[in-house]
MARBA-3410 file (N, C-alpha, C, O; in Angstrom, 1 decimal):
143
-3.0,7.2,15.8,-2.9,5.8,15.4,-1.4,5.4,15.5,-0.5,6.2,15.3 ~ -1.3,4.2,15.8,0.1,3.7,15.9,0.2,2.4,14.9,-0.7,1.5,15.0 ~ 1.2,2.4,14.1,1.4,1.2,13.2,1.8,0.0,14.1,2.7,0.1,14.9 ~ 1.1,-1.1,13.9,1.3,-2.2,14.8,1.3,-3.5,13.9,1.1,-4.6,14.4 ~ 1.5,-3.4,12.6,1.5,-4.5,11.7,3.0,-4.8,11.3,3.8,-3.9,11.0
3.4,-6.1,11.3,4.7,-6.5,10.8,4.5,-7.2,9.5,3.9,-8.3,9.4 ~ 5.0,-6.6,8.4,4.9,-7.2,7.1,5.7,-8.6,7.0,6.8,-8.7,7.4 ~ 5.0,-9.5,6.5,5.6,-10.8,6.2,6.7,-10.7,5.1,6.5,-9.9,4.2 ~ 7.7,-11.6,5.1,8.6,-11.6,4.1,8.3,-12.7,3.1,9.0,-13.0,2.2 ~ 7.2,-13.3,3.2,6.7,-14.4,2.3,5.6,-13.9,1.4,4.6,-13.5,1.9
5.9,-13.9,0.1,4.9,-13.4,-0.9,3.5,-14.1,-0.8,2.5,-13.6,-1.1 ~ 3.6,-15.4,-0.4,2.4,-16.2,-0.3,1.4,-15.7,0.8,0.2,-16.1,0.8 ~ 1.9,-14.8,1.7,1.0,-14.3,2.7,0.2,-13.1,2.3,-0.5,-12.5,3.0 ~ 0.4,-12.7,1.0,-0.3,-11.5,0.5,-1.3,-11.9,-0.7,-0.8,-12.6,-1.6 ~ -2.5,-11.6,-0.5,-3.5,-12.0,-1.6,-3.5,-11.2,-2.9,-4.2,-11.6,-3.8
-2.7,-10.1,-2.9,-2.7,-9.3,-4.1,-1.3,-8.9,-4.5,-0.5,-8.6,-3.6 ~ -1.0,-8.9,-5.8,0.3,-8.5,-6.3,0.0,-7.5,-7.5,-0.8,-7.7,-8.4 ~ 0.8,-6.4,-7.4,0.8,-5.4,-8.5,2.2,-5.3,-9.0,3.1,-5.1,-8.2 ~ 2.4,-5.4,-10.3,3.7,-5.3,-10.9,3.9,-3.9,-11.6,3.0,-3.4,-12.3 ~ 5.1,-3.4,-11.4,5.4,-2.1,-11.9,6.9,-2.1,-12.4,7.7,-3.0,-12.0
7.3,-1.2,-13.2,8.6,-1.1,-13.7,9.2,0.2,-13.2,8.6,1.2,-13.3 ~ 10.4,0.2,-12.7,11.0,1.4,-12.2,11.5,2.3,-13.4,12.1,1.8,-14.3 ~ 11.0,3.5,-13.4,11.3,4.4,-14.4,12.6,5.2,-14.1,12.9,5.4,-12.9 ~ 13.3,5.7,-15.1,14.6,6.4,-14.9,14.4,7.6,-14.0,15.3,7.9,-13.2 ~ 13.3,8.3,-14.2,13.1,9.5,-13.5,12.9,9.3,-12.0,13.1,10.2,-11.2
12.7,8.0,-11.5,12.5,7.7,-10.1,13.8,7.4,-9.5,13.9,7.2,-8.2 ~ 14.9,7.5,-10.2,16.2,7.2,-9.6,17.0,8.5,-9.2,16.7,9.6,-9.8 ~ 17.9,8.3,-8.3,18.7,9.5,-7.9,20.1,9.4,-8.5,20.4,8.6,-9.4 ~ 21.0,10.3,-8.0,22.3,10.4,-8.6,23.2,9.2,-8.3,24.2,9.0,-9.0 ~ 22.7,8.3,-7.4,23.4,7.1,-7.2,22.9,6.0,-8.0,23.4,4.8,-7.9
21.9,6.3,-8.9,21.4,5.3,-9.7,20.3,4.3,-9.1,20.0,3.2,-9.6 ~ 19.9,4.7,-7.9,18.9,3.8,-7.3,17.6,4.6,-7.1,17.6,5.8,-7.2 ~ 16.5,3.9,-6.8,15.3,4.6,-6.6,15.3,5.4,-5.4,15.7,5.0,-4.3 ~ 15.0,6.7,-5.5,15.0,7.6,-4.4,13.9,7.1,-3.4,12.8,6.7,-3.8 ~ 14.3,7.2,-2.1,13.4,6.7,-1.0,12.0,7.2,-1.1,11.1,6.4,-0.7
11.7,8.4,-1.5,10.4,8.9,-1.5,9.5,8.2,-2.6,8.2,8.2,-2.4 ~ 10.1,7.6,-3.6,9.2,7.0,-4.6,8.6,5.7,-4.2,7.7,5.2,-4.8 ~ 9.1,5.1,-3.1,8.6,3.9,-2.6,7.1,4.2,-2.1,6.2,3.3,-2.3 ~ 6.9,5.4,-1.6,5.4,5.7,-1.2,4.5,5.8,-2.5,3.3,5.4,-2.4 ~ 5.1,6.2,-3.5,4.3,6.2,-4.8,3.9,4.8,-5.2,2.8,4.5,-5.6
4.9,3.9,-5.1,4.6,2.4,-5.4,3.6,1.8,-4.5,2.7,1.0,-5.0 ~ 3.6,2.2,-3.2,2.6,1.6,-2.3,1.2,2.2,-2.7,0.2,1.4,-2.8 ~ 1.2,3.4,-3.0,-0.2,4.0,-3.4,-0.7,3.4,-4.7,-1.9,3.2,-4.9 ~ 0.2,3.3,-5.7,-0.1,2.6,-7.0,-0.8,1.3,-6.7,-1.8,1.0,-7.3 ~ -0.1,0.5,-5.8,-0.6,-0.9,-5.6,-2.0,-0.8,-4.8,-2.8,-1.6,-5.2
-2.2,0.1,-3.9,-3.5,0.2,-3.2,-4.6,0.6,-4.2,-5.7,0.0,-4.1 ~ -4.3,1.5,-5.1,-5.4,1.9,-6.1,-5.6,0.7,-7.0,-6.8,0.5,-7.4 ~ -4.6,0.0,-7.4,-4.8,-1.2,-8.3,-5.6,-2.3,-7.5,-6.5,-3.0,-8.1 ~ -5.3,-2.5,-6.2,-6.0,-3.4,-5.4,-7.5,-3.2,-5.4,-8.3,-4.1,-5.6 ~ -7.9,-1.9,-5.1,-9.3,-1.6,-5.1,-10.0,-1.8,-6.5,-11.1,-2.3,-6.6
-9.2,-1.4,-7.6,-9.7,-1.6,-8.9,-9.9,-3.2,-9.2,-10.9,-3.6,-9.8 ~ -9.0,-4.0,-8.7,-9.1,-5.4,-8.9,-10.3,-6.0,-8.1,-10.8,-7.0,-8.5 ~ -10.7,-5.4,-7.1,-11.8,-5.8,-6.3,-13.2,-5.3,-6.9,-14.3,-5.5,-6.3 ~ -13.1,-4.6,-8.0,-14.2,-3.9,-8.6,-14.8,-2.9,-7.7,-16.0,-2.6,-7.7 ~ -13.9,-2.2,-6.9,-14.3,-1.1,-6.1,-13.3,0.0,-6.2,-12.6,0.4,-5.3
-13.3,0.6,-7.5,-12.3,1.6,-7.7,-12.4,2.8,-6.8,-13.4,3.2,-6.3 ~ -11.2,3.4,-6.5,-11.1,4.5,-5.6,-12.2,5.6,-6.0,-12.7,6.3,-5.1 ~ -12.4,5.8,-7.3,-13.3,6.8,-7.7,-14.7,6.6,-7.2,-15.4,7.5,-6.8 ~ -15.1,5.3,-7.1,-16.4,5.0,-6.5,-16.5,5.3,-5.0,-17.5,5.8,-4.5 ~ -15.4,5.1,-4.3,-15.4,5.4,-2.9,-15.5,6.9,-2.7,-16.3,7.3,-1.8
-14.9,7.7,-3.5,-15.0,9.1,-3.5,-16.4,9.6,-3.8,-16.9,10.5,-3.2 ~ -17.0,8.9,-4.9,-18.4,9.3,-5.2,-19.3,9.0,-4.1,-20.2,9.8,-3.9 ~ -19.0,8.0,-3.2,-19.8,7.7,-2.1,-19.5,8.6,-0.9,-20.1,8.4,0.2 ~ -18.6,9.6,-1.1,-18.3,10.5,0.0,-17.2,10.1,1.0,-17.0,10.7,2.1 ~ -16.4,9.1,0.6,-15.3,8.6,1.4,-14.0,8.7,0.8,-13.8,8.4,-0.4
-13.0,9.3,1.5,-11.6,9.3,1.1,-10.9,8.5,2.1,-11.3,8.4,3.2 ~ -9.7,8.0,1.7,-8.9,7.2,2.6,-7.5,7.9,2.8,-6.6,7.8,2.0 ~ -7.5,8.8,3.8,-6.4,9.6,4.1,-5.2,8.7,4.7,-5.5,7.8,5.5 ~ -4.0,9.0,4.2,-2.9,8.3,4.8,-2.6,9.0,6.1,-2.4,10.3,6.2 ~ -2.5,8.3,7.2,-2.2,8.8,8.5,-0.8,8.6,8.9,-0.2,9.4,9.6
-0.2,7.5,8.6,1.1,7.1,8.9,1.6,6.2,7.8,0.9,5.5,7.2 ~ 2.9,6.2,7.7,3.5,5.2,6.7,4.9,4.8,7.2,5.6,5.6,7.9 ~ 5.4,3.6,6.9,6.7,3.1,7.3,7.2,2.3,6.1,6.4,1.5,5.5 ~ 8.5,2.5,5.8,9.1,1.6,4.8,10.5,1.2,5.4,11.2,2.0,5.9 ~ 10.7,-0.1,5.3,12.1,-0.6,5.6,12.7,-1.0,4.3,12.3,-1.9,3.7
13.8,-0.3,4.0,14.6,-0.5,2.8,15.6,-1.6,3.1,16.5,-1.5,3.9 ~ 15.5,-2.7,2.3,16.4,-3.8,2.5,17.5,-3.9,1.5,18.6,-4.3,1.8 ~ 17.1,-3.7,0.3,18.1,-3.7,-0.9,17.5,-2.7,-1.9,16.3,-2.6,-2.1 ~ 18.4,-2.0,-2.5,17.8,-0.9,-3.4,17.2,-1.4,-4.7,17.5,-2.5,-5.2 ~ 16.2,-0.7,-5.1,15.6,-0.8,-6.4,16.3,0.0,-7.4,16.8,1.1,-7.0
16.4,-0.5,-8.7,17.2,0.3,-9.7,16.3,0.5,-11.0,15.3,-0.2,-11.2 ~ 16.8,1.4,-11.8,16.2,1.7,-13.0,15.9,0.4,-13.8,16.8,-0.5,-13.9 ~ 14.7,0.2,-14.3,14.1,-0.9,-15.2,13.9,-2.2,-14.4,13.5,-3.2,-15.0 ~ 14.1,-2.2,-13.0,13.6,-3.3,-12.3,12.1,-3.6,-12.4,11.4,-2.6,-12.4 ~ 11.8,-4.8,-12.6,10.3,-5.2,-12.6,10.0,-5.5,-11.1,10.4,-6.6,-10.6
9.2,-4.7,-10.5,8.9,-4.8,-9.0,7.6,-5.4,-8.8,6.6,-4.9,-9.4 ~ 7.5,-6.4,-8.0,6.2,-6.9,-7.5,5.9,-6.3,-6.2,6.7,-6.5,-5.2 ~ 4.8,-5.6,-6.1,4.3,-5.0,-4.9,3.1,-5.9,-4.4,2.0,-5.9,-4.9 ~ 3.4,-6.6,-3.3,2.4,-7.5,-2.7,1.8,-6.6,-1.6,2.5,-5.9,-0.9 ~ 0.4,-6.8,-1.4,-0.2,-6.2,-0.3,-1.3,-7.0,0.3,-1.9,-7.8,-0.3
-1.6,-6.7,1.6,-2.6,-7.3,2.3,-3.3,-6.3,3.2,-2.6,-5.4,3.9 ~ -4.6,-6.4,3.3,-5.3,-5.5,4.3,-5.1,-6.2,5.7,-5.6,-7.3,5.9 ~ -4.3,-5.6,6.5,-3.8,-6.3,7.7,-4.6,-6.1,9.0,-4.7,-7.0,9.8 ~ -5.2,-4.9,9.1,-6.0,-4.6,10.3,-7.0,-3.6,10.0,-6.8,-2.8,9.1 ~ -8.2,-3.6,10.7,-9.2,-2.5,10.5,-9.9,-2.3,11.8,-10.1,-3.2,12.6
-10.3,-1.0,12.0,-11.2,-0.6,13.0,-12.5,0.0,12.4,-12.7,-0.2,11.2 ~ -13.3,0.7,13.1,-14.5,1.3,12.5,-14.2,2.3,11.5,-14.9,2.5,10.5 ~ -13.1,3.1,11.7,-12.8,4.2,10.8,-11.3,4.2,10.2,-11.0,5.0,9.3 ~ -10.5,3.2,10.6,-9.1,3.1,10.1,-8.7,1.7,9.7,-9.4,0.7,10.0 ~ -7.7,1.7,8.9,-7.1,0.3,8.5,-5.6,0.5,8.3,-5.1,1.6,8.1
-5.0,-0.7,8.3,-3.6,-0.7,8.0,-3.3,-1.8,6.8,-4.0,-2.8,6.8 ~ -2.4,-1.5,6.0,-2.0,-2.4,4.9,-0.6,-2.7,5.1,0.2,-1.8,5.5 ~ -0.2,-3.9,4.8,1.2,-4.4,4.8,1.6,-4.6,3.4,0.8,-5.1,2.5 ~ 2.9,-4.3,3.1,3.5,-4.5,1.7,4.8,-5.2,1.7,5.6,-5.0,2.6 ~ 5.0,-5.9,0.7,6.3,-6.5,0.4,6.7,-6.2,-1.1,6.0,-6.5,-2.0
7.8,-5.6,-1.3,8.3,-5.2,-2.6,9.5,-6.1,-2.9,10.4,-6.3,-2.2 ~ 9.4,-6.8,-4.1,10.4,-7.7,-4.5,10.7,-7.6,-6.0,9.9,-7.2,-6.8 ~ 11.9,-8.1,-6.3,12.4,-8.2,-7.7,12.9,-9.6,-7.8,13.8,-10.1,-7.1 ~ 12.3,-10.4,-8.8,12.7,-11.7,-9.1,12.8,-12.6,-7.8,13.7,-13.4,-7.7 ~ 11.8,-12.4,-6.9,11.8,-13.2,-5.7,12.7,-12.7,-4.6,12.6,-13.3,-3.5
13.5,-11.7,-4.8,14.3,-11.1,-3.8,13.6,-9.9,-3.1,13.1,-9.0,-3.7 ~ 13.5,-10.0,-1.8,12.8,-8.9,-1.0,13.6,-7.7,-1.1,14.8,-7.8,-0.8 ~ 13.0,-6.6,-1.5,13.8,-5.3,-1.5,13.4,-4.3,-0.4,14.2,-3.5,0.0 ~ 12.1,-4.4,0.0,11.5,-3.5,1.0,10.2,-4.1,1.5,9.6,-4.9,0.8 ~ 9.9,-3.6,2.7,8.6,-3.9,3.3,8.0,-2.5,3.7,8.7,-1.5,3.8
6.7,-2.5,3.9,6.1,-1.3,4.3,4.8,-1.5,5.0,4.2,-2.6,4.9 ~ 4.3,-0.5,5.7,3.0,-0.5,6.3,2.4,1.0,6.1,3.1,1.9,6.3 ~ 1.2,1.0,5.8,0.5,2.3,5.8,-0.8,2.2,6.6,-1.5,1.2,6.6 ~ -1.1,3.3,7.3,-2.3,3.4,8.1,-3.2,4.5,7.4,-2.7,5.5,7.0 ~ -4.4,4.2,7.4,-5.4,5.1,6.7,-6.6,5.4,7.5,-7.0,4.5,8.4
-7.2,6.5,7.3,-8.4,6.9,8.0,-9.5,7.3,7.0,-9.2,8.0,6.0 ~ -10.7,6.7,7.2,-11.8,7.1,6.3,-12.3,8.5,6.7,-12.6,8.8,7.9 ~ -12.3,9.4,5.7,-12.9,10.7,6.1,-13.8,11.1,4.9,-13.8,10.6,3.8 ~ -14.6,12.2,5.3,-15.5,12.8,4.2,-14.8,13.9,3.6,-13.6,14.2,3.8 ~ -15.4,14.6,2.7,-14.9,15.6,1.9,-14.3,16.8,2.8,-13.4,17.5,2.4
-14.9,17.0,3.9,-14.5,18.0,4.8,-13.3,17.6,5.7,-12.8,18.3,6.6 ~ -12.9,16.3,5.5,-11.8,15.8,6.3,-12.2,15.2,7.7,-11.3,14.9,8.5 ~ -13.5,15.1,7.9,-14.0,14.5,9.2,-14.0,13.0,9.1,-14.4,12.5,8.1 ~ -13.7,12.3,10.2,-13.7,10.9,10.2,-15.2,10.3,9.9,-16.2,10.9,10.4 ~ -15.2,9.2,9.1,-16.4,8.5,8.8,-16.2,7.0,9.0,-15.0,6.6,9.1
-17.2,6.3,9.0,-17.2,4.8,9.2,-16.5,4.3,7.9,-16.9,4.6,6.8 ~ -15.6,3.3,8.1,-15.0,2.6,7.0,-16.1,1.7,6.3,-16.9,1.1,7.0 ~ -16.2,1.7,5.0,-17.2,0.9,4.4,-17.0,-0.6,4.9,-15.9,-1.1,5.0 ~ -18.1,-1.3,5.1,-18.1,-2.6,5.7,-17.3,-3.6,4.8,-16.6,-4.4,5.3 ~ -17.5,-3.5,3.5,-16.8,-4.4,2.6,-15.3,-4.3,2.7,-14.6,-5.2,2.5
-14.8,-3.0,3.0,-13.4,-2.8,3.1,-12.9,-3.3,4.4,-11.8,-4.0,4.5 ~ -13.6,-3.1,5.5,-13.1,-3.6,6.8,-13.1,-5.2,6.8,-12.3,-5.8,7.5 ~ -14.0,-5.7,6.0,-14.1,-7.2,6.0,-12.9,-7.9,5.3,-12.7,-9.1,5.4 ~ -12.1,-7.1,4.6,-10.9,-7.6,4.0,-9.7,-7.8,4.9,-8.7,-8.4,4.5 ~ -9.8,-7.2,6.1,-8.7,-7.3,7.0,-8.4,-8.7,7.4,-9.3,-9.5,7.6
-7.1,-9.0,7.4,-6.7,-10.4,7.9,-7.1,-10.6,9.3,-7.0,-9.7,10.1 ~ -7.5,-11.8,9.7,-7.8,-12.1,11.1,-6.6,-11.9,11.9,-5.5,-12.2,11.5 ~ -6.7,-11.4,13.1,-5.6,-11.2,14.0,-5.0,-12.5,14.5,-4.1,-12.4,15.3
END
């Protein structure tokens, strides 16, 4: 799979927002959020998005579908710091029969701090590809 989504810098282009607060443990010796923690923020937002749709991730798993991360990309624009209140915006940007991509915008008080894209594949418990649930594919933004 190849990431081919360009995240918008406009929060209005994202139908979902998840707010989180940066914890001290997520910062590094320079006092900024360590780059690896951005992936945790994207995952937290994805799980919250499914919950907001009344389709919690646990139900997907109960139905025999997991959403494996195949690729991820983050562009760091300005650092996040301890105690920042971060808005993680997301949109289901593209989907195929078994994969999808999500775009993200991370901001603090309206200032863009990072953007990201993740690609996922629907798999069963054995890790074999399966069809993406129709309701999930239907969330993808029109091309």
